[in-house]
DOTORGU-984034 format. One line per 8 residues: number of its first residue (from 1); for each residue x, y, z of N, C-alpha, C. Coordinates in Angstrom, 1 decimal, decimal comma. Layout:
REM DOTORGU-984034
NUM = X/Y/Z/X/Y/Z/X/Y/Z; ...
END
This chain:
REM DOTORGU-984034
1 = 96,8/94,8/115,7/96,5/95,5/114,5/95,3/96,0/114,3; 95,0/97,2/113,8/93,8/97,8/113,9/93,6/98,6/112,4; 92,5/98,4/111,7/92,3/99,2/110,7/90,8/99,9/110,9; 91,0/101,0/110,9/89,5/101,9/111,2/89,3/102,7/110,2; 87,9/102,7/109,8/87,4/103,6/108,8/86,8/104,8/109,3; 87,4/105,9/108,9/87,2/107,2/109,3/85,9/107,7/108,6; 84,8/107,7/109,2/83,5/108,2/108,4/82,5/108,7/109,3; 81,6/109,5/109,0/80,3/109,8/109,7/79,2/109,1/109,2
9 = 79,2/108,9/107,7/78,1/108,3/107,1/78,7/107,5/105,9; 78,1/106,6/105,4/78,5/105,9/104,1/77,8/106,3/102,8; 78,3/106,1/101,6/77,6/106,4/100,5/77,5/105,2/99,7; 76,5/104,9/99,0/76,2/103,9/97,9/76,0/104,5/96,8; 76,6/103,9/95,7/76,4/104,7/94,4/75,1/104,5/93,9; 74,2/103,3/94,4/72,9/103,1/94,0/72,9/102,6/92,5; 74,2/102,2/91,9/74,2/101,7/90,7/75,1/100,7/90,6; 74,7/99,3/90,3/75,5/98,2/90,2/76,7/98,3/89,3
17 = 76,4/99,1/88,3/77,3/99,3/87,2/78,6/99,9/87,8; 78,7/100,3/88,8/79,8/101,1/89,5/80,9/100,0/89,5; 80,5/98,8/90,2/81,5/97,9/90,5/81,9/97,1/89,1; 81,1/96,9/88,1/81,5/96,4/87,0/82,5/97,2/86,1; 82,3/98,6/86,2/83,2/99,5/85,4/84,4/99,7/86,1; 84,4/99,6/87,5/85,6/99,7/88,3/86,6/98,6/88,1; 85,9/97,3/87,7/86,8/96,2/87,5/87,8/96,2/86,3; 87,2/97,2/85,5/88,1/97,3/84,1/89,3/98,1/84,5
25 = 89,6/98,7/85,6/90,7/99,5/85,7/91,8/98,7/86,7; 92,8/98,3/86,1/93,8/97,6/86,8/94,8/98,3/87,6; 94,9/99,7/87,2/96,1/100,4/87,8/95,5/101,4/88,8; 94,5/101,4/89,3/94,0/102,3/90,4/93,4/101,5/91,4; 93,5/102,0/92,7/92,6/101,5/93,7/91,2/101,7/93,4; 90,4/100,7/94,0/89,1/100,8/93,8/88,4/101,3/95,1; 87,3/102,2/94,9/86,6/102,6/96,2/85,9/101,4/96,8; 86,0/101,5/98,2/85,4/100,3/99,0/84,1/100,8/99,5
33 = 83,5/99,6/100,0/82,2/100,1/100,7/82,1/100,8/101,7; 83,5/101,0/102,4/83,4/101,8/103,5/83,9/103,3/103,3; 83,7/103,8/102,2/84,2/105,1/101,7/83,5/106,1/102,6; 84,2/107,2/102,5/83,6/108,4/103,2/82,3/108,7/102,6; 81,2/109,5/103,2/80,3/110,4/102,5/81,0/111,6/102,4; 81,1/111,8/101,1/81,8/113,2/100,8/80,9/114,4/100,7; 79,8/114,2/100,7/78,9/115,3/100,5/78,1/115,7/101,8; 78,0/117,0/102,1/77,2/117,4/103,4/78,2/117,8/104,6
41 = 77,6/118,1/105,6/78,6/118,6/106,6/79,3/117,4/107,3; 78,7/116,3/107,3/79,4/115,2/108,0/80,6/114,8/107,3; 80,4/114,6/105,8/81,5/114,2/105,1/82,6/115,3/105,1; 82,4/116,4/105,2/83,3/117,6/105,2/84,1/117,5/106,5; 83,3/117,1/107,7/84,1/117,0/109,0/85,1/115,9/108,9; 84,5/114,6/108,4/85,5/113,5/108,1/86,6/113,8/107,4; 86,5/114,6/106,3/87,6/114,8/105,6/88,5/115,7/106,3; 88,2/116,5/107,0/89,0/117,6/107,7/89,7/116,8/108,8
49 = 89,1/115,8/109,5/89,7/115,1/110,6/90,9/114,2/110,0; 90,8/113,6/108,8/91,5/112,7/108,3/92,7/113,5/107,3; 92,7/114,8/107,4/93,8/115,5/106,7/93,4/115,9/105,4; 92,3/115,7/104,9/91,8/116,2/103,6/91,3/117,6/103,7; 92,0/118,5/104,3/91,5/119,9/104,4/92,4/120,9/103,6; 92,0/121,2/102,3/93,0/121,9/101,7/92,5/123,4/101,4; 91,5/123,8/102,2/91,1/125,1/102,1/90,0/125,2/101,0; 89,8/126,5/100,5/88,9/126,7/99,6/89,0/125,9/98,4
57 = 90,3/125,6/97,9/90,6/125,1/96,7/90,1/123,6/96,8; 90,2/123,1/98,0/89,9/121,6/98,2/88,4/121,6/98,3; 87,8/122,6/98,9/86,3/122,6/98,9/85,6/122,7/97,6; 86,1/123,4/96,7/85,8/123,3/95,4/85,8/122,0/94,6; 86,9/121,5/95,0/87,1/120,0/94,2/86,0/119,1/94,9; 85,9/119,2/96,2/84,9/118,4/97,0/83,5/118,6/96,4; 83,0/119,8/96,3/81,8/120,1/95,7/81,7/119,7/94,2; 82,8/119,7/93,5/82,8/119,0/92,0/82,5/117,6/92,2
65 = 83,3/117,0/93,2/83,2/115,5/93,3/81,8/115,2/93,7; 81,0/116,2/94,6/79,8/115,8/95,0/78,7/115,9/93,8; 79,0/116,7/93,0/78,1/116,9/91,8/78,2/115,8/90,9; 79,4/115,3/90,6/79,7/114,1/89,7/79,0/112,8/90,4; 79,1/112,8/91,8/78,6/111,6/92,5/77,0/111,6/92,3; 76,5/112,8/92,5/75,1/112,9/92,3/74,6/112,4/91,0; 75,3/113,1/90,0/75,0/112,7/88,5/75,0/111,2/88,3; 76,1/110,6/88,9/76,3/109,1/88,7/75,3/108,2/89,4
73 = 74,8/108,5/90,5/73,7/107,7/91,1/72,5/107,5/90,1; 72,2/108,1/89,2/71,1/108,0/88,4/71,5/107,9/87,0; 72,6/107,4/86,6/73,2/107,5/85,3/73,4/106,2/84,7; 73,8/106,1/83,5/73,9/104,9/82,8/75,4/104,2/83,3; 75,8/103,1/82,8/77,0/102,4/83,1/78,1/103,3/82,6; 78,0/103,8/81,4/79,0/104,6/80,7/79,3/105,8/81,5; 78,2/106,6/82,0/78,4/107,8/82,7/79,1/107,4/84,1; 78,6/106,4/84,6/79,2/105,9/85,8/80,7/105,7/85,8
81 = 81,2/105,0/84,7/82,6/104,9/84,4/83,3/106,2/84,4; 82,6/107,2/83,7/83,3/108,4/83,6/83,5/109,2/84,9; 82,4/108,9/85,8/82,4/109,5/87,1/83,5/108,9/88,0; 83,6/107,5/87,9/84,7/106,8/88,6/86,1/107,4/88,1; 86,3/107,5/86,9/87,6/108,0/86,3/87,9/109,5/86,9; 86,9/110,1/86,9/87,0/111,5/87,3/87,4/111,6/88,8; 86,8/110,7/89,6/87,2/110,8/91,1/88,5/110,4/91,4; 89,3/109,6/90,8/90,6/109,1/91,0/91,7/110,1/91,2
89 = 91,9/111,0/90,5/92,8/112,1/90,7/92,4/113,0/91,9; 91,2/113,1/92,2/90,7/114,2/93,1/91,3/114,2/94,6; 91,4/112,9/95,0/91,9/112,6/96,5/92,9/111,5/96,3; 94,0/111,7/97,1/95,0/110,8/97,2/95,0/109,9/98,7; 95,8/108,8/98,7/95,9/108,3/99,9/96,9/109,3/100,8; 96,7/109,4/102,2/97,6/110,1/102,7/98,5/109,4/103,7; 99,8/109,6/103,5/100,6/108,8/104,4/101,3/109,7/105,3; 101,0/109,4/106,7/101,7/110,4/107,9/102,9/109,9/108,3
97 = 104,0/110,6/108,3/105,3/110,2/108,4/106,3/111,4/108,5; 107,6/111,0/108,9/108,6/111,9/108,8/109,8/111,2/108,2; 110,7/112,0/107,4/111,7/111,3/106,6/112,6/110,6/107,4; 112,9/110,7/108,8/113,9/110,0/109,4/113,3/108,7/110,1; 112,1/108,6/109,9/111,3/107,4/110,6/111,9/106,1/109,8; 112,5/105,2/110,4/112,9/104,0/109,5/111,7/103,2/109,5; 110,6/103,1/110,3/109,5/102,3/110,0/108,7/102,8/108,9; 108,5/104,1/108,9/107,8/104,7/107,7/108,6/104,6/106,3
105 = 110,1/104,6/106,5/110,9/104,4/105,1/110,6/103,2/104,5; 110,2/102,1/105,2/110,1/100,8/104,6/108,9/101,0/103,8; 107,9/101,7/104,3/106,6/101,8/103,4/106,9/102,7/102,1; 107,8/103,9/102,2/108,1/104,7/101,4/109,0/104,0/100,3; 109,8/103,0/100,7/110,6/102,1/99,7/109,8/101,3/98,9; 108,7/100,7/99,4/107,8/100,0/98,6/106,8/100,9/97,8; 106,6/102,0/98,1/105,9/103,1/97,2/106,8/103,3/95,9; 107,9/103,5/96,3/108,9/103,8/95,2/109,1/102,6/94,4
113 = 109,4/101,5/94,9/109,5/100,4/94,0/108,5/100,1/93,1; 107,1/100,3/93,5/105,9/100,2/92,9/105,6/101,3/91,7; 106,4/102,3/92,0/106,3/103,5/91,2/104,8/104,1/91,3; 104,5/104,2/92,5/103,0/104,7/92,9/103,1/106,0/93,7; 104,1/106,7/93,6/104,1/108,0/94,5/103,0/108,9/94,0; 102,5/109,1/93,0/101,6/109,8/92,6/100,2/109,6/93,1; 100,1/108,4/93,8/98,7/107,8/94,5/98,9/108,4/95,8; 100,0/109,1/96,3/100,0/109,4/97,8/100,3/111,0/97,9
121 = 99,9/111,4/99,2/100,2/112,6/99,6/100,9/112,4/101,0; 101,9/112,8/101,1/102,9/112,7/102,4/102,9/113,8/103,3; 102,4/113,5/104,5/102,2/114,6/105,5/103,0/114,3/106,8; 103,5/115,3/107,6/103,8/115,2/108,8/102,7/115,2/109,7; 102,7/114,3/110,7/101,6/114,2/111,8/101,5/115,5/112,6; 102,3/116,5/112,4/102,1/117,8/113,1/100,9/118,5/112,4; 100,5/118,2/111,0/99,5/118,7/110,5/98,0/118,3/111,2; 98,2/117,4/111,9/96,9/117,0/112,7/97,0/117,3/114,2
129 = 98,2/117,8/114,5/98,3/118,4/115,9/99,4/117,4/116,7; 100,0/116,6/115,9/101,0/115,7/116,6/100,4/114,2/116,7; 101,5/113,4/117,2/101,1/112,0/117,4/100,1/111,8/118,4; 100,0/112,5/119,4/99,2/112,4/120,7/98,0/113,2/120,6; 97,8/113,8/119,5/96,5/114,8/119,2/95,3/113,7/119,2; 94,2/114,3/119,7/92,8/113,4/119,6/92,6/113,0/118,2; 92,8/113,9/117,2/92,5/113,5/115,8/93,5/112,4/115,2; 94,8/112,5/115,7/95,7/111,2/115,3/95,3/110,1/116,0
137 = 95,1/110,0/117,3/94,9/108,9/118,1/93,5/108,4/117,7; 92,7/108,9/117,2/91,3/108,3/116,6/91,8/107,4/115,5; 92,7/107,6/114,7/93,2/106,9/113,7/94,1/105,9/113,9; 95,1/106,1/115,0/96,2/105,3/115,3/96,3/105,3/117,0; 95,5/104,4/117,5/95,5/104,4/119,1/96,7/104,3/119,7; 97,8/103,9/119,1/99,2/103,9/119,8/99,9/105,3/119,7; 99,3/106,1/118,8/100,0/107,3/118,6/101,5/107,4/117,9; 101,6/106,5/117,1/102,9/106,2/116,4/102,9/106,4/114,9
145 = 104,1/106,5/114,4/104,2/106,6/112,9/104,8/105,3/112,4; 104,5/105,0/111,2/103,6/105,7/110,2/102,2/105,3/110,2; 101,3/106,1/109,4/99,9/105,8/109,5/99,4/105,9/108,0; 98,8/105,3/107,4/98,2/105,4/106,0/96,7/105,6/106,2; 96,2/106,7/105,5/94,9/107,0/105,5/94,4/106,6/104,0; 93,8/105,7/103,5/93,5/105,5/102,1/92,5/106,5/101,5; 92,5/106,6/100,4/91,6/107,5/99,6/90,2/107,3/99,9; 89,8/106,0/100,3/88,3/105,9/100,7/88,0/105,9/102,2
153 = 89,0/106,4/103,0/88,9/106,7/104,4/89,2/105,5/105,5; 89,9/104,6/105,0/90,4/103,6/106,0/91,7/104,0/106,3; 91,9/104,0/107,9/93,1/104,3/108,5/93,8/103,0/108,9; 95,0/103,0/108,3/95,7/101,5/108,6/97,1/102,0/109,3; 97,3/101,7/110,7/98,5/101,8/111,3/99,5/100,7/111,1; 100,6/100,8/111,6/101,6/99,7/111,7/102,4/99,5/110,4; 103,5/99,6/110,4/104,3/99,6/109,2/104,3/98,3/108,4; 104,5/97,2/109,0/104,2/96,0/108,3/102,8/95,7/107,7
161 = 101,9/96,1/108,5/100,4/95,9/107,9/100,3/96,8/106,6; 100,8/98,2/106,8/100,8/98,9/105,7/101,5/98,3/104,4; 102,7/97,8/104,7/103,5/97,2/103,7/102,6/96,0/103,0; 102,1/95,2/103,6/101,4/94,2/103,0/100,1/94,7/102,3; 99,4/95,7/102,9/98,3/96,5/102,2/98,7/96,9/100,8; 100,0/97,6/100,9/100,5/98,1/99,5/100,7/97,0/98,6; 101,3/95,9/99,0/101,4/94,9/98,0/100,2/94,4/97,5; 99,0/94,2/98,4/97,7/93,8/97,8/97,1/94,9/97,0
169 = 97,2/96,0/97,4/96,3/97,1/96,8/96,9/97,4/95,5; 98,3/97,3/95,4/98,9/97,7/94,1/99,6/96,5/93,6; 99,0/95,2/93,6/99,6/94,1/93,2/100,0/94,0/91,6; 99,4/94,9/90,9/99,7/95,0/89,5/100,8/95,9/89,1; 101,2/96,7/90,0/102,1/97,7/89,9/103,5/97,3/90,4; 104,6/97,3/89,6/105,9/97,1/89,8/106,3/95,6/90,4; 107,2/95,4/91,0/107,6/94,1/91,6/106,5/93,6/92,8; 106,4/92,4/92,8/105,3/91,8/93,8/105,9/91,8/95,1
177 = 107,2/92,0/95,3/107,9/92,0/96,6/107,6/90,9/97,6; 107,0/89,9/96,9/106,9/88,5/97,8/107,6/87,4/97,0; 108,5/86,8/97,8/109,5/85,7/97,0/108,4/84,7/96,5; 109,0/83,8/95,5/108,3/82,8/94,7/108,3/81,4/95,5; 109,5/81,2/96,1/109,7/79,9/96,5/109,4/79,8/98,2; 109,0/78,6/98,7/108,8/78,6/100,0/109,8/78,9/100,9; 111,0/78,5/100,6/112,1/78,8/101,4/112,6/80,2/101,4; 112,4/80,9/100,2/112,6/82,4/100,3/111,6/83,1/101,0
185 = 110,2/82,8/100,9/109,2/83,2/101,7/109,4/83,2/103,1; 109,8/82,0/103,5/110,1/81,7/105,0/111,1/82,8/105,4; 112,3/82,8/104,7/113,3/83,7/105,2/112,8/85,2/105,1; 112,1/85,6/104,2/111,5/87,0/104,1/110,7/87,2/105,5; 109,8/86,3/105,8/109,0/86,5/107,0/109,9/86,5/108,1; 110,8/85,6/108,3/111,5/85,5/109,5/112,5/86,7/109,6; 113,2/87,0/108,6/114,0/88,2/108,7/113,2/89,5/109,3; 111,9/89,6/108,6/111,2/90,9/109,1/110,7/90,6/110,5
193 = 110,6/89,2/110,9/110,0/89,0/112,3/111,3/89,4/113,3; 112,5/88,9/113,0/113,5/89,4/113,7/113,7/90,8/113,9; 113,5/91,5/112,9/113,6/93,0/112,9/112,5/93,6/113,7; 111,2/93,3/113,4/110,1/93,9/114,0/109,8/93,6/115,5; 110,3/92,4/115,8/109,8/92,0/117,2/111,0/92,2/118,3; 112,2/91,9/117,7/113,3/92,0/118,6/114,2/93,2/118,3; 114,5/93,8/117,1/115,4/94,8/117,0/114,8/96,1/117,1; 113,6/96,4/116,5/113,0/97,7/116,6/112,7/98,2/118,0
201 = 112,2/97,3/118,8/112,0/97,7/120,3/113,2/98,2/120,9; 114,3/97,8/120,5/115,6/98,4/121,3/116,4/99,4/120,4; 116,1/99,7/119,4/116,8/100,5/118,5/117,1/101,9/119,2; 116,1/102,1/119,9/116,3/103,6/120,7/117,5/103,8/121,4; 118,2/102,5/121,8/119,5/102,6/122,6/120,5/103,2/121,7; 120,3/103,4/120,4/121,5/104,1/119,6/121,2/105,8/119,5; 120,2/106,1/120,0/119,8/107,5/119,7/119,0/108,3/120,9; 118,2/107,5/121,7/117,3/108,1/122,7/118,0/108,2/124,1
209 = 117,4/109,1/125,0/117,8/109,4/126,3/116,8/110,1/127,0; 116,8/110,2/128,3/118,0/109,5/129,1/117,8/108,0/129,2; 118,7/107,4/129,5/118,7/105,9/129,6/119,9/105,5/130,4; 119,7/104,7/131,3/120,9/104,1/132,1/121,8/103,5/131,4; 123,2/103,8/131,7/124,2/103,0/130,9/124,1/101,6/130,9; 123,6/100,9/132,0/123,5/99,5/132,0/122,4/98,9/130,9; 121,3/99,8/130,8/120,3/99,2/129,9/120,9/99,5/128,3; 121,4/100,7/128,2/121,9/101,0/126,9/122,9/100,0/126,5
217 = 123,9/99,7/127,3/125,0/98,8/126,9/124,4/97,2/126,6; 123,4/96,9/127,4/122,9/95,7/127,2/122,1/95,6/125,8; 121,5/96,6/125,5/120,8/96,6/124,2/121,7/96,8/123,1; 122,8/97,6/123,1/123,7/97,6/122,1/124,4/96,2/121,8; 124,6/95,4/122,8/125,1/93,9/123,0/124,1/93,3/122,2; 122,8/93,4/122,3/121,8/92,6/121,9/121,6/93,1/120,3; 121,9/94,1/120,0/121,9/94,5/118,4/123,0/93,6/117,7; 124,2/93,6/118,4/125,3/92,9/117,7/125,0/91,4/117,6
225 = 124,1/90,8/118,7/123,8/89,4/118,6/122,6/89,2/117,4; 121,7/90,1/117,4/120,7/90,0/116,5/121,2/90,1/114,9; 122,1/91,0/114,9/122,9/91,1/113,3/123,2/89,6/112,9; 124,0/88,8/113,7/124,5/87,6/113,6/123,3/86,7/113,3; 122,1/86,6/113,9/120,9/86,1/113,6/120,4/86,3/112,2; 120,4/87,6/111,8/119,9/88,0/110,5/120,8/87,5/109,5; 122,1/87,5/109,7/123,1/86,8/108,6/122,7/85,5/108,4; 122,6/84,7/109,6/122,4/83,3/109,5/121,1/83,1/108,7
233 = 120,1/84,0/108,8/118,8/83,9/108,1/118,9/83,9/106,6; 119,6/84,8/106,2/119,7/85,3/105,0/120,9/84,8/104,0; 121,9/84,1/104,9/123,1/83,8/104,1/122,9/82,8/102,9; 121,8/82,1/103,0/121,8/81,1/102,0/121,4/81,4/100,7; 121,1/82,7/100,4/120,5/83,3/99,2/121,7/84,1/98,3; 122,9/83,7/98,4/123,9/84,3/97,8/123,7/83,8/96,2; 123,9/84,7/95,2/124,5/85,9/95,4/123,7/87,1/95,5; 122,3/86,8/95,8/121,5/87,8/95,9/120,9/88,5/94,6
241 = 121,0/89,7/94,6/121,8/90,8/95,4/120,9/91,2/96,6; 119,6/90,7/96,7/118,8/91,1/97,8/118,7/89,9/98,8; 118,0/90,4/99,9/118,2/89,4/101,0/117,7/88,0/100,8; 116,5/87,8/100,0/116,0/86,5/99,6/116,2/86,1/98,2; 117,1/86,6/97,5/117,2/86,3/96,2/117,5/87,2/95,1; 117,1/87,2/93,8/117,4/88,2/92,8/116,5/89,3/92,9; 115,4/89,3/93,5/114,3/90,4/93,5/114,0/91,0/94,8; 113,8/92,2/95,0/113,5/92,8/96,3/112,2/92,3/96,9
249 = 112,0/92,4/98,2/110,9/91,8/98,9/110,7/92,8/100,1; 109,6/92,5/100,8/109,2/93,3/101,8/110,2/93,2/103,0; 111,1/92,2/103,1/112,0/92,0/104,0/113,2/93,0/103,9; 113,7/93,3/102,5/114,4/94,3/102,1/113,9/95,7/102,5; 112,6/95,9/102,5/112,1/97,3/102,9/112,2/97,4/104,2; 111,8/96,3/105,0/111,8/96,6/106,5/113,2/96,7/107,0; 114,1/96,0/106,6/115,5/96,2/107,3/116,3/97,2/106,7; 116,3/97,5/105,6/117,1/98,5/105,0/117,3/100,0/105,8
257 = 116,1/100,6/106,1/116,2/101,8/106,7/116,8/101,8/108,0; 116,6/100,6/108,7/117,2/100,5/110,2/118,7/100,2/110,1; 119,2/99,6/108,9/120,5/99,5/108,7/121,2/100,8/108,4; 120,4/101,7/107,8/120,9/103,1/107,6/121,3/103,7/109,0; 120,3/103,6/109,9/120,6/103,9/111,3/121,8/103,5/111,9; 121,9/101,9/111,8/123,0/101,4/112,4/124,4/101,9/111,9; 124,6/101,7/110,4/125,6/102,1/109,8/126,2/103,5/110,0; 125,3/104,3/110,4/125,6/105,6/110,7/125,8/105,9/112,2
265 = 125,0/105,5/113,2/125,3/105,6/114,6/126,2/104,9/115,2; 126,3/103,5/115,0/127,2/102,5/115,8/128,6/103,0/115,5; 129,0/103,4/114,4/130,4/103,7/114,2/130,7/105,2/114,9; 129,8/106,0/114,4/130,1/107,5/115,0/130,0/107,6/116,5; 129,0/107,0/117,1/128,8/107,1/118,5/129,3/106,1/119,5; 129,5/105,0/118,9/129,8/103,7/119,9/131,1/103,1/119,5; 131,7/103,6/118,3/133,0/103,0/118,1/133,1/101,9/117,3; 131,9/101,3/116,7/132,1/100,2/115,9/133,0/100,4/114,7
273 = 133,9/99,5/114,4/134,8/99,7/113,1/133,9/99,4/111,9; 133,2/98,1/112,0/132,5/97,8/110,8/131,2/97,0/111,3; 130,1/97,4/110,9/128,8/96,9/111,4/128,7/95,4/110,8; 129,5/95,2/109,7/129,3/94,1/108,9/130,4/93,1/109,2; 131,1/93,3/110,2/132,3/92,2/110,4/131,9/91,0/110,7; 132,2/90,1/109,8/131,8/88,7/109,9/130,5/88,4/109,4; 129,8/89,3/108,7/128,5/89,4/108,2/128,5/89,6/106,6; 129,0/88,6/105,8/129,3/88,9/104,4/128,1/89,1/103,5
281 = 127,1/88,4/103,8/125,6/88,4/103,3/125,0/89,8/103,3; 125,1/90,3/104,6/124,4/91,6/104,8/125,3/92,7/104,3; 126,5/92,4/104,4/127,4/93,4/103,8/127,1/93,6/102,3; 127,3/92,6/101,7/126,9/92,6/100,2/125,5/93,1/99,9; 124,6/92,7/100,6/123,3/93,1/100,5/123,3/94,8/100,5; 123,7/95,1/101,7/123,6/96,7/101,9/124,3/97,4/101,0; 125,5/96,9/100,6/126,3/97,7/99,6/125,5/97,8/98,2; 124,8/96,7/97,8/123,8/96,8/96,5/122,7/97,7/96,8
289 = 122,0/97,6/97,9/121,0/98,6/98,2/121,4/100,1/98,2; 122,6/100,4/98,6/123,0/101,7/98,9/123,7/102,4/97,6; 124,0/101,6/96,7/124,8/102,1/95,5/124,0/101,6/94,2; 123,2/100,6/94,1/122,8/100,0/92,9/121,2/100,4/92,8; 120,5/100,2/93,7/119,0/100,3/93,8/118,6/101,7/94,0; 118,0/102,2/92,9/117,8/103,6/92,9/116,8/104,1/94,0; 115,7/103,3/94,3/114,8/103,5/95,2/115,4/103,7/96,6; 116,2/102,6/96,9/116,9/102,5/98,1/117,9/103,6/98,4
297 = 118,5/103,9/97,4/119,6/105,2/97,6/118,5/106,4/97,8; 117,3/106,5/97,2/116,6/107,8/97,4/116,1/107,6/99,1; 115,7/106,3/99,4/115,3/106,4/100,7/116,6/106,8/102,0; 117,6/106,2/101,5/118,7/106,3/102,3/119,1/107,7/102,5; 119,0/108,7/101,6/119,0/110,0/101,5/118,2/110,7/102,5; 116,9/110,3/102,2/115,9/110,9/103,3/116,1/110,6/104,6; 116,4/109,3/105,0/116,6/108,9/106,4/118,0/109,6/106,9; 119,0/109,6/106,0/120,2/110,3/106,5/120,1/111,9/106,7
305 = 119,4/112,5/105,8/119,0/113,8/106,1/118,5/113,9/107,5; 117,6/113,2/108,1/117,2/113,4/109,3/118,3/113,1/110,5; 119,1/112,0/110,3/120,0/111,7/111,1/121,2/112,7/111,3; 121,5/113,4/110,1/122,6/114,2/110,3/122,0/115,6/110,9; 120,6/115,9/110,8/120,1/116,9/111,4/120,2/116,7/112,9; 119,9/115,4/113,4/120,2/115,1/114,8/121,6/115,4/115,2; 122,6/114,9/114,4/124,0/115,2/114,7/124,2/116,7/115,0; 123,6/117,6/114,0/124,0/119,1/114,2/123,1/119,8/115,5
313 = 122,2/119,0/115,8/121,4/119,4/117,0/121,9/119,4/118,3; 123,1/118,5/118,5/123,7/118,2/119,8/122,8/117,4/120,5; 122,0/116,6/119,9/121,1/115,7/120,5/121,6/114,8/121,5; 122,7/114,2/121,1/123,3/113,2/121,8/123,9/113,7/123,2; 124,5/114,9/123,0/125,1/115,5/124,4/123,9/116,0/125,3; 122,9/116,4/124,6/121,7/116,8/125,5/121,0/115,6/126,1; 120,8/114,4/125,4/120,2/113,3/126,1/121,0/112,4/126,9; 122,2/112,6/127,0/123,2/111,8/127,9/123,9/110,8/127,2
321 = 123,7/110,4/126,0/124,1/109,3/125,2/125,8/109,3/125,3; 126,3/110,6/124,9/127,7/110,9/124,7/128,4/110,6/126,3; 127,8/111,1/127,2/128,3/110,8/128,5/128,3/109,4/128,9; 127,4/108,7/128,5/127,3/107,3/128,8/128,1/106,5/128,2; 128,5/106,7/126,9/129,4/105,9/125,9/130,9/106,2/126,6; 131,1/107,5/127,2/132,4/107,7/127,8/132,6/106,9/129,0; 131,7/106,1/129,5/132,0/105,3/130,7/132,5/103,9/130,0; 133,8/103,7/130,3/134,4/102,5/129,6/134,4/101,5/130,4
329 = 133,6/101,4/131,5/133,2/100,3/132,3/132,3/99,3/131,6; 131,6/99,9/130,6/130,8/98,9/129,6/131,4/98,8/128,2; 131,0/97,7/127,5/131,4/97,6/126,3/130,4/98,2/125,3; 131,0/99,0/124,4/130,2/99,7/123,5/130,3/99,2/122,0; 131,7/99,0/121,7/132,2/98,7/120,4/132,1/97,1/120,0; 131,6/96,8/119,0/131,5/95,2/118,7/132,2/95,1/117,3
END
């Protein structure tokens, strides 16, 4: 895991009152010591590289911010407080992702639950030239989604790291998303671990290609086994309605978008009659998330929009998935 600060220089306010005035604000992220230097050519270049490039309008805002910064460096505590308040709406955290990404969707679900959408600007990695562009790779060496660039310039890759960051940075907003009992905490962490370490690496068997029929069939079978493992992990928290009790957690955010994938792709392309056969706890949970939880419903619509676009593009015929599943010498349906 890697957190990288995107900057060429750092700024110091020069006024100790900045931190004391900032501590009074409980609903906003606080500027860190690793923030961008926003004034001068170096700061402008860093902003452009991190996606903070909004043309002349953004340049005017940056110049205004620099003027505020200059005034604050030699001002009183009261003026510094005004300066801090003025900075907050100027720049947002930038979240690089696409709607169909199940890993990014877990972070978007947390953002929705915490009602902090206004703190973020959502961008496609193509705005930086794509996942493998030098600009993106400098911030995420693995060249994957999602990626969060905070308003103070910190680049945070990896969806679960982003999830924990969101829970810490916005702990006073919305639900904590962290279970209260040791048993529930353990189940939350374990369900997330099953998902991230064992399920996510093989989820591509449901939609990627080319892939040998042997490998695809083996991984589809492993998904069936992992579903039983996750059912056992969360089965003791009835009646829920969430995975680990009566409140949502980071485990719900991690698993739900992937279940949107599975409930669409496994029946449609692999012939599964019911993903939840013999898995009543997961079935109850998924029904609640899909029909009762407003944020989960929103995220499901976003992910499904991408999946349906894949359907319409003949993706699965082109990448060999349809032809592979036509080979009845392998088991595809569970």
